[in-house]
N, C-alpha and C positions, 0 to 999 in steps of 0.2 A: 504494500500500500504506500502510495506517495505521501510524503510528509506535507502537511499544509504549509502554505507560505503566508507569513505574517509581515506586513509592512508597517514599520513604526517610524513616525516622524518625531523630531525633537529627541532623538535616541542617544544623544551624546551626554546627557546629564539628567538628574532628577528622576521624575516618574518614568521617562523613556528608558532609562537604564534598567529599572526594576521590571518594567513590562518585558523588556528583552530577556532578562534572566528567567522570568516566570515562563514565558512561552518557549524558550529554549529547553527548559526542564520538561516541557510537555512534548518535546520532539519536533517542534516546528522549525522550518527553514526560515531564517530571518533576513529581511532587507532593512538595514538600519540607515536612516536618512537624517542628516543634520548638516550644519555648516562646518563643524570642527572634525576634519578627517583624522587627525591623530587620535582623538578620543574614540571615534567610531572604529578605527582599525584595532585599537587596543581591546575594545569590547568584543568585536568580532572574533579576535584571536582567542579571547577568554572563553567564548561560548562555543566556538567550533563551527557549527552549521549556520554560518551567518556571513553576510557580506556588507560592506560599507559603501554608501553613496553620499559623497559630499555635495551639498546643494543648499542654496539659500531660497527657501520657499516663499519668501516675501517678494521675490522678483517676478516680473511678468513672464509667463510661460514656463515657470519652474515646475509647477505641478504636472503639467503636460509632459515635460521632459522626464520627470521622475517615473511617470507611468510608462512612457516609451522605453525607458531603461529596463523596467520590469519585463515588458513584452519582449524586448530584444534578448533578454536572458532566458527566454523560453518559460517564463513563470506566469502564473496568474495569482492575484491576491485573494486568498481565502479569508484573511482577517486584516482589517485596517485599523490601526490605532492612530487617530488624528490628535497627536499630542503637542506638536510644535505651536508655540505661542509665547507672547511676552506681555508685560504690563508696564505702565508708567504712572508714577505718582506726581501729582501737581495740578494746578489749575489749568483748565483747558486752554485759555488764552496765553498762558505763560510757557506752555510746552511747545516744542517744535512741531509745526504743522506737518512737515515731511515725515517726522518720526511717528506721529500718530497715524498718518496714512499708511505707513509701513506696517503698523500694528494691525490695522484693519485688513490690509492685504494678506497678512499671515494668518491672523486669528479667524478671519471670516473667509477671505477669498480662496486661499490655498486649501483650507479644510473643505470648502464646498466643492472645489474643482476635483479634489482627490476622491471625495465621496461619489461625485457624479461619474467619474471614470471607472469606478469598480462596481457600482450597483447593477448595471446592465448584465455583465457576465455573471455576477452572483445570482441574479434572478434566473438566468438561463440554466445555471447549475442547480438551482433550488436550495442553495445554502450559502452561508457567508455571515460574517460578523463585522460590524463597524462600531468602534468605541470612540466617541468624540469627547475629548477632555474639555469640559466646561468649568464651572466654579460655583461656589455659593454666591458669588457676585452675580450670577445669572438671575437671581430672584429679587433683586432690588436695585434702584439707581445708586450710583456711587460718586457723590461729589468728592473731588480730589483725585478720582480715577475715572472720569466720566466716560471716556472712549473705551477703556478696558472693560468696564462693567457692561457697556452697551454691546461690545463684541461677544461677551459671554452670554448675555441674554439671547442674542441671535443663535448661538450654538445650541442652547437648550431648546428654544422654540423649533429650530430646524430639525434637531434630533428627534424630538417627540413626534413631529409630523412625519418624518421619514420612517420612524418606528411603525406607525400605523399603516403607511403606504406599503411597506415591504414585508410586514408580518405574514400576510397570506402567501408570500412567495418563499418562505423559509429563511429569510434573511433577518438577522438580529441587529438592531440598532439601539445603542445605549448612550446616554449622556452621563458622564462621570463628573460629579460636582463636588470636588474637595474644597475644604476651607484652607486656612494657612497650613503649609506643608514645609518640612525642612529640606528645601532645595535652594538652588541659586536664584529662584524667581525674585525673591525680595531684594537681592543685591542689584539685579538688573532693573527692577521697577523703581528702586530708590528708597525702599524702607527697610533695608538690611540693618540689623541691630535694634529694631523696634522691640523692646522687651515684652510688650503686651502681645504682639503677634507671635514672637518666639515661644512664649508660654503656652499658647494655644496650638502651636504647630504640631501636626501629626507626622509620623515617620512615613516616608514615601512608599516603603514596602507594604505597609498596612493599607494605604490608599489604593495601591495597585491590586492587592488581593481582593479588596471590596469591589473594585471595578470589574475584575475578571469574573468574580462570582456572580455579579449582577448581569453581566453579558451572557454568561452561561445559562442563566435563568430567563434571558430575554426581558430584563427589566428596562423600561424606557428611561427611567431616571434613577441614578444611584448617588446617594449622599452619604459618605462614610462618616461615622461618629455621631454620638448623640448631640453634642454641642452644635455641630454643623446642621443636623436635622432641625434643631430648634431655630437656628438662624434662618434656614431656608423657609420656615413656616412663619417667620415674624410678621409678614404682611397679613396673616390671618388674625393676629391679635393686636397689632399696632397700626395706627393710621400711617399712610405712606409719608405724610409730612414729617412724622416723628422718626421714621426709618431714615429718611434723607438726612435729617439733622444728626442722628447717631452715627451714620456712616461717615458723614463729613467731619465729625469730631475725631473719629478714629484715624482718618487719613491725614489729619493735620500734622 
């Protein structure tokens, strides 16, 4: 029996590394995609049945190029982990417009293009899995991280809709919505060293385990951890105006 092929974006750090290790342990062949080739090659060497593709998915045409690479290698994607993404902390008007557009292109554009490229063949085969990494930020507006929160709201809404569209065809789609996690994300976003965030941060392995378990059960939305579950449901108990203020205070 041929080993399933799993394509993981953002595979050079954080959740991507743990996704790679978990699926390698299941006997999957891995295609590891990210910008940092040295890290990818080290991880591929560690795992064995894996190969590295250095690519910046925020660039126009990059998602199409990555899928073409998979096809050229004689592979088809059985499982897609759309993990690549980043955030920025700061007031919308004070952050670089170009950098925020880059965030949209990666968090939304590349994720959507990759999903679109694999769902057709998955439907034809009658099986497949897509895990889109969203965030607890998906559930509320985020003053101080306005564009990032908006991109993750898109990922959640898109994933839930795709879940319903593809469920009759045997294709699983899950949105994984972690809260603060002990990865490089905070350093890139600009809140590394925030003690409140670090106190709440989950270990990436635990987040990945929850995401994989949820995808196995074809859960549309996976929120790891009780604190994060409560955060995700805050809009049921608090007015949105209050939530906006709370998030804005946290991000200052």
